[in-house]
PASE-607042 format. One record per residue (C-alpha): x, y, z. Coordinates in nm, 3 decimals, decimal comma. Layout:
px; py; pz
X; Y; Z
...
//
This chain:
px; py; pz
21,742; 12,118; 14,364
22,101; 12,098; 14,245
22,167; 12,454; 14,372
22,026; 12,365; 14,714
22,251; 12,059; 14,740
22,554; 12,266; 14,640
22,477; 12,531; 14,904
22,427; 12,264; 15,172
22,763; 12,108; 15,091
22,924; 12,452; 15,090
22,773; 12,527; 15,430
22,927; 12,209; 15,574
23,260; 12,316; 15,430
23,250; 12,667; 15,574
23,117; 12,568; 15,914
23,441; 12,394; 16,004
23,774; 12,541; 16,111
23,984; 12,755; 15,880
24,264; 12,502; 15,843
24,291; 12,202; 15,605
23,968; 12,003; 15,569
23,887; 11,655; 15,448
23,656; 11,753; 15,163
23,668; 11,797; 14,788
23,407; 12,073; 14,758
23,538; 12,352; 14,535
23,486; 12,718; 14,621
23,265; 12,906; 14,369
23,443; 13,134; 14,121
23,158; 13,386; 14,147
23,075; 13,479; 14,510
22,759; 13,323; 14,649
22,557; 13,443; 14,948
22,414; 13,199; 15,199
22,209; 13,275; 15,512
22,079; 13,047; 15,786
21,822; 13,107; 16,059
21,827; 12,924; 16,391
21,603; 12,768; 16,502
21,530; 12,632; 16,157
21,157; 12,619; 16,225
21,135; 12,988; 16,312
21,005; 13,094; 15,969
20,754; 12,807; 15,955
20,614; 12,780; 16,308
20,715; 13,114; 16,460
20,878; 13,197; 16,793
20,787; 13,343; 17,133
20,847; 13,705; 17,228
21,201; 13,769; 17,360
21,324; 13,437; 17,224
21,656; 13,427; 17,039
21,679; 13,403; 16,658
22,032; 13,357; 16,525
22,102; 13,485; 16,174
22,433; 13,377; 16,020
22,556; 13,521; 15,692
22,833; 13,381; 15,474
22,963; 13,500; 15,137
23,204; 13,253; 14,975
23,442; 13,313; 14,685
23,742; 13,138; 14,531
23,913; 13,477; 14,488
23,986; 13,756; 14,729
23,730; 14,034; 14,756
23,859; 14,355; 14,601
23,553; 14,552; 14,704
23,250; 14,445; 14,906
22,935; 14,624; 15,019
22,664; 14,457; 15,229
22,342; 14,573; 15,389
22,360; 14,417; 15,736
22,054; 14,404; 15,966
22,201; 14,602; 16,255
21,869; 14,772; 16,325
21,528; 14,611; 16,302
21,188; 14,757; 16,405
21,026; 14,571; 16,691
21,338; 14,371; 16,780
21,673; 14,404; 16,954
21,971; 14,306; 16,737
22,306; 14,203; 16,893
22,620; 14,129; 16,691
22,763; 13,794; 16,790
23,105; 13,883; 16,651
23,262; 14,146; 16,433
23,206; 14,090; 16,057
23,523; 13,944; 15,910
23,677; 13,780; 15,606
23,879; 13,463; 15,659
24,070; 13,231; 15,432
23,947; 12,872; 15,384
24,167; 12,588; 15,259
24,045; 12,253; 15,123
24,183; 11,968; 14,911
23,986; 12,087; 14,610
24,062; 12,461; 14,621
24,126; 12,758; 14,843
23,898; 13,051; 14,892
23,773; 13,334; 15,108
23,463; 13,367; 15,323
23,300; 13,679; 15,459
23,086; 13,597; 15,762
22,872; 13,779; 16,016
22,637; 13,666; 16,291
22,344; 13,836; 16,467
22,120; 13,747; 16,760
21,767; 13,886; 16,713
21,526; 13,917; 17,006
21,164; 14,013; 16,917
21,027; 14,263; 17,168
20,656; 14,247; 17,081
20,414; 13,995; 16,945
20,298; 14,006; 16,585
20,501; 13,970; 16,267
20,876; 14,023; 16,266
21,015; 14,119; 15,925
21,384; 14,057; 15,867
21,485; 14,291; 15,582
21,653; 14,167; 15,262
22,033; 14,149; 15,259
22,229; 14,247; 14,947
22,597; 14,187; 14,872
22,761; 14,384; 14,590
23,130; 14,387; 14,511
23,422; 14,303; 14,289
23,666; 14,010; 14,280
23,974; 13,965; 14,063
23,920; 13,760; 13,745
24,148; 13,494; 13,604
24,278; 13,723; 13,327
24,364; 14,000; 13,576
24,043; 14,192; 13,519
23,755; 14,256; 13,754
23,448; 14,038; 13,803
23,147; 14,213; 13,950
22,883; 14,027; 14,146
22,551; 14,104; 14,314
22,383; 13,861; 14,556
22,055; 13,913; 14,740
21,866; 13,734; 15,018
21,493; 13,814; 15,007
21,443; 13,839; 15,384
21,198; 13,654; 15,609
20,870; 13,699; 15,793
20,842; 13,535; 16,135
20,531; 13,506; 16,350
20,596; 13,612; 16,710
20,362; 13,476; 16,979
20,309; 13,659; 17,308
20,334; 13,541; 17,668
20,076; 13,270; 17,749
19,781; 13,391; 17,953
19,832; 13,125; 18,222
20,193; 13,230; 18,286
20,076; 13,488; 18,536
20,312; 13,743; 18,687
20,613; 13,512; 18,696
20,945; 13,616; 18,545
20,936; 13,563; 18,168
21,252; 13,400; 18,031
21,274; 13,208; 17,702
21,582; 12,985; 17,679
21,709; 12,705; 17,460
21,870; 12,527; 17,754
21,929; 12,601; 18,126
22,195; 12,455; 18,354
22,192; 12,486; 18,736
22,494; 12,423; 18,957
22,552; 12,480; 19,327
22,856; 12,505; 19,554
22,893; 12,500; 19,934
23,160; 12,683; 20,132
23,167; 12,395; 20,381
23,074; 12,036; 20,297
22,723; 11,985; 20,440
22,832; 11,673; 20,628
23,104; 11,873; 20,809
22,882; 12,160; 20,923
22,877; 12,232; 21,296
22,641; 12,428; 21,513
22,702; 12,807; 21,514
22,866; 12,780; 21,168
22,781; 13,012; 20,879
22,736; 12,813; 20,559
22,743; 12,984; 20,220
22,534; 12,839; 19,938
22,621; 12,958; 19,588
22,395; 12,876; 19,291
22,502; 12,933; 18,930
22,242; 12,943; 18,651
22,359; 12,924; 18,288
22,092; 13,000; 18,025
22,159; 12,950; 17,653
21,992; 13,202; 17,425
21,930; 13,462; 17,697
22,137; 13,769; 17,794
22,221; 13,791; 18,162
22,004; 14,099; 18,226
21,690; 13,903; 18,125
21,754; 13,591; 18,327
21,510; 13,487; 18,598
21,676; 13,517; 18,941
21,687; 13,193; 19,143
21,454; 13,184; 19,442
21,566; 13,061; 19,784
21,268; 13,028; 20,018
21,315; 13,091; 20,393
21,447; 12,793; 20,585
21,318; 12,662; 20,915
21,552; 12,673; 21,216
21,812; 12,871; 21,016
21,865; 13,231; 20,919
21,925; 13,297; 20,548
22,069; 13,627; 20,417
22,172; 13,725; 20,067
22,547; 13,746; 20,001
22,551; 13,913; 19,658
22,632; 13,767; 19,319
22,732; 13,851; 18,964
22,606; 13,828; 18,606
22,783; 13,786; 18,274
22,688; 13,751; 17,907
22,915; 13,563; 17,666
22,893; 13,446; 17,304
22,889; 13,078; 17,219
22,831; 12,864; 16,916
22,453; 12,887; 16,954
22,432; 13,260; 17,030
22,431; 13,445; 17,360
22,491; 13,266; 17,690
22,385; 13,430; 18,015
22,540; 13,340; 18,351
22,382; 13,444; 18,682
22,541; 13,369; 19,021
22,362; 13,418; 19,351
22,492; 13,341; 19,702
22,325; 13,312; 20,044
22,469; 13,283; 20,395
22,295; 13,025; 20,614
22,345; 13,064; 20,990
22,298; 12,721; 21,136
22,264; 12,826; 21,501
22,219; 12,557; 21,766
21,947; 12,358; 21,591
21,981; 11,981; 21,578
21,834; 11,950; 21,225
21,810; 12,212; 20,949
21,603; 12,163; 20,633
21,712; 12,387; 20,344
21,455; 12,426; 20,064
21,550; 12,393; 19,695
21,655; 12,692; 19,482
21,412; 12,701; 19,188
21,430; 12,857; 18,843
21,143; 12,869; 18,593
21,166; 12,945; 18,221
20,998; 12,883; 17,888
21,159; 12,611; 17,678
21,196; 12,755; 17,327
21,245; 12,416; 17,157
20,946; 12,245; 17,323
20,737; 12,566; 17,336
20,636; 12,473; 17,689
20,716; 12,584; 18,044
21,012; 12,425; 18,218
21,148; 12,421; 18,573
21,479; 12,338; 18,732
21,618; 12,358; 19,085
21,914; 12,296; 19,306
21,792; 12,014; 19,533
21,675; 12,057; 19,888
21,915; 11,958; 20,165
21,874; 11,820; 20,517
22,164; 11,910; 20,746
22,231; 11,752; 21,085
22,506; 11,975; 21,224
22,774; 11,839; 21,451
22,821; 11,983; 21,800
22,991; 12,320; 21,800
23,367; 12,334; 21,852
23,384; 12,589; 22,131
23,760; 12,618; 22,126
23,772; 12,682; 21,752
23,484; 12,930; 21,784
23,664; 13,114; 22,064
23,986; 13,122; 21,861
23,801; 13,263; 21,563
23,642; 13,530; 21,780
23,981; 13,616; 21,928
24,134; 13,650; 21,583
23,848; 13,873; 21,476
23,887; 14,090; 21,786
24,264; 14,114; 21,732
24,211; 14,223; 21,374
23,965; 14,488; 21,491
24,218; 14,615; 21,747
24,490; 14,632; 21,483
24,259; 14,824; 21,254
24,168; 15,065; 21,538
24,538; 15,109; 21,622
24,621; 15,188; 21,261
24,338; 15,441; 21,247
24,456; 15,605; 21,572
24,815; 15,627; 21,448
24,693; 15,778; 21,122
24,489; 16,042; 21,306
24,781; 16,113; 21,541
25,013; 16,158; 21,243
24,769; 16,396; 21,079
24,742; 16,595; 21,404
25,121; 16,610; 21,459
25,205; 16,700; 21,100
25,130; 17,077; 21,143
25,326; 17,085; 21,470
25,621; 16,911; 21,306
25,605; 17,156; 21,017
25,606; 17,452; 21,255
25,898; 17,299; 21,440
26,095; 17,261; 21,119
26,021; 17,623; 21,028
26,137; 17,739; 21,371
26,449; 17,525; 21,355
26,532; 17,661; 21,014
26,483; 18,016; 21,144
26,709; 17,947; 21,443
26,991; 17,770; 21,260
27,246; 17,992; 21,084
27,225; 18,020; 20,707
27,515; 17,998; 20,463
27,545; 18,379; 20,457
27,550; 18,384; 20,838
27,838; 18,139; 20,842
28,028; 18,347; 20,587
27,979; 18,662; 20,798
28,098; 18,484; 21,111
28,405; 18,355; 20,928
28,486; 18,702; 20,789
28,452; 18,866; 21,132
28,742; 18,675; 21,280
28,974; 18,819; 21,537
29,214; 19,073; 21,393
29,007; 19,156; 21,086
29,019; 19,519; 20,975
28,709; 19,737; 21,006
28,698; 19,773; 20,626
28,696; 19,395; 20,575
28,428; 19,359; 20,839
28,218; 19,631; 20,674
28,250; 19,464; 20,333
28,140; 19,133; 20,484
27,846; 19,306; 20,653
27,742; 19,467; 20,322
27,760; 19,131; 20,140
27,560; 18,968; 20,416
27,298; 19,246; 20,401
27,260; 19,211; 20,023
27,219; 18,835; 20,054
26,943; 18,860; 20,313
26,764; 19,160; 20,160
26,896; 19,442; 20,379
27,040; 19,522; 20,718
26,838; 19,472; 21,037
26,595; 19,750; 21,126
26,771; 19,987; 21,372
26,440; 20,069; 21,544
26,370; 19,705; 21,624
26,727; 19,592; 21,688
26,917; 19,869; 21,874
27,211; 19,644; 21,961
27,276; 19,571; 21,593
27,239; 19,943; 21,509
27,494; 20,038; 21,777
27,742; 19,780; 21,647
27,702; 19,910; 21,292
27,756; 20,273; 21,401
28,074; 20,181; 21,581
28,193; 19,990; 21,274
28,119; 20,282; 21,040
28,286; 20,527; 21,278
28,593; 20,307; 21,295
28,600; 20,291; 20,916
28,510; 20,643; 20,804
28,530; 20,858; 21,117
28,808; 21,101; 21,215
29,141; 20,952; 21,305
29,107; 21,037; 21,670
28,772; 20,865; 21,706
28,846; 20,544; 21,521
28,807; 20,286; 21,791
28,808; 19,941; 21,629
28,511; 19,736; 21,750
28,521; 19,364; 21,822
28,447; 19,188; 21,485
28,301; 18,885; 21,663
28,073; 19,112; 21,866
27,951; 19,285; 21,550
27,874; 18,952; 21,386
27,701; 18,822; 21,700
27,478; 19,132; 21,724
27,383; 19,117; 21,356
27,315; 18,743; 21,360
27,102; 18,773; 21,676
26,894; 19,047; 21,514
26,856; 18,844; 21,194
26,755; 18,534; 21,388
26,481; 18,727; 21,572
26,359; 18,895; 21,251
26,364; 18,582; 21,034
26,021; 18,435; 21,135
25,858; 18,777; 21,089
26,017; 18,816; 20,747
25,897; 18,472; 20,645
25,543; 18,560; 20,745
25,558; 18,877; 20,539
25,692; 18,680; 20,243
25,404; 18,433; 20,268
25,156; 18,720; 20,265
25,328; 18,895; 19,979
25,430; 19,200; 20,183
25,807; 19,145; 20,162
25,841; 19,093; 19,786
25,935; 19,457; 19,717
26,213; 19,453; 19,978
26,362; 19,131; 19,836
26,352; 19,251; 19,476
26,521; 19,583; 19,554
26,788; 19,426; 19,779
26,745; 19,701; 20,045
26,648; 19,694; 20,410
26,287; 19,718; 20,508
26,339; 19,998; 20,763
26,189; 20,346; 20,737
26,326; 20,561; 20,457
26,469; 20,907; 20,520
26,542; 21,199; 20,292
26,909; 21,303; 20,248
27,056; 21,578; 20,041
27,281; 21,502; 19,745
27,585; 21,727; 19,700
27,513; 21,792; 19,333
27,138; 21,774; 19,299
26,799; 21,752; 19,464
26,758; 21,523; 19,763
26,638; 21,168; 19,712
26,516; 20,892; 19,936
26,757; 20,633; 20,071
26,739; 20,353; 20,324
26,947; 20,349; 20,641
27,257; 20,136; 20,602
27,254; 20,148; 20,219
27,552; 20,257; 20,007
27,379; 20,585; 19,914
27,317; 20,671; 20,279
27,674; 20,575; 20,364
27,813; 20,807; 20,093
27,592; 21,095; 20,204
27,696; 21,056; 20,566
28,057; 21,065; 20,451
27,986; 21,387; 20,260
27,824; 21,553; 20,561
28,118; 21,457; 20,779
28,409; 21,540; 20,544
28,253; 21,758; 20,275
28,363; 21,522; 19,997
28,225; 21,205; 19,843
28,412; 20,882; 19,854
28,535; 20,672; 19,561
28,374; 20,332; 19,499
28,592; 20,028; 19,566
28,406; 19,728; 19,429
28,069; 19,788; 19,593
28,197; 20,008; 19,882
28,275; 20,381; 19,921
28,600; 20,513; 20,068
28,686; 20,869; 20,162
28,933; 21,061; 19,940
29,204; 21,025; 20,202
29,221; 20,651; 20,130
29,227; 20,686; 19,752
29,567; 20,708; 19,582
29,643; 20,943; 19,300
29,615; 20,790; 18,955
29,285; 20,622; 19,025
29,412; 20,292; 19,162
29,256; 20,136; 19,466
29,473; 20,096; 19,776
29,506; 19,751; 19,929
29,284; 19,673; 20,224
29,444; 19,767; 20,554
//
């Protein structure tokens, strides 16, 4: 009897907050295990199927737990077990002494009738002793057997819900006394059931109303944890179209459940309502319809603009590609600047070679005869006999080359996209047809028209000698001084 009184007093101590408490109960030096079942009459009188049984476990000690092992009832045959909160150890302070409490809580829902056996719970661990040593402890709760009764035979096919307490609230989008004809009134009913998860709650029933059209408007459900276990919340909404009726009678929204405490059926409802709507405000109704139509037009305009933008995007992209192909590049501007009036043929040829290397080769003579003619005149003026060296117009050479490059640029971009022009770009040569020329000191090899090798071979065929390289160009021997130094550009 004395032990029971001590445990009851200890339970009152631990049930309060973790701060200072107005009590003189001392914490036990050796940890003690205490368990409580709710409802308290569950072990004696039994419960109904799917009703909630709350099991709370507390292990109290005046000293901190150094090591603790417990067998918690996370799984139980014939029942669903839900943890109310994560097992934890908290510090408790009182006027008599301080201590530590390990606590855990479980909500147990029997799923079938018969006998529910809650397994024993054991707590084994170590706490620090007063002399610095270790104090071992072992506590055990023997478990419990609970009779579970099934659903009563007269319950029928109604929704089965066992709850400790049920609360019903309702809310209107428009005050019922301010409702007008042609209005749409939303009725929202909230059901809060203690001891029931939201997925097992009975949905509220809204019967059809006379002289009004009722449609469902959705809802939500939520399960939370309270002091007495799980709390389920179910919200349902309905839209009521008043129409032009003079009087509208809305039926109640009913909820039925089984009262766990009274072990008897119970019923609750949001009350019925009689609405006498005021005459419709035609001007306000017309303004609302106009606002709705304007919003629909704005949405349609935004959709049309979006589709138009998607349709014009490829055309704009093609236009940008064409504009980029038509506009001169940086290399084109350099060539045009180098081919100024009065520039020597050698300077013009060097600029043309640099421009050709930058763009991947000279224009194809077969496709661009004007550019090929300008290049032949430039090469003749540079390397030809003295009597035939007629200096061409540098600006005309640049214009012919740039016109050929501008016409060939879209085609070259298409080949690059398909992967056909990668070899020409990597080698730095023109993409025209190759021809076979004969080397003066070895077997013939392939060269591209307009390349340095072709230029040197043409010089050899014309003069019988090869030229000397100046930078990246070839000059005939007549323009090379003795001693190996390069002459200045003429």
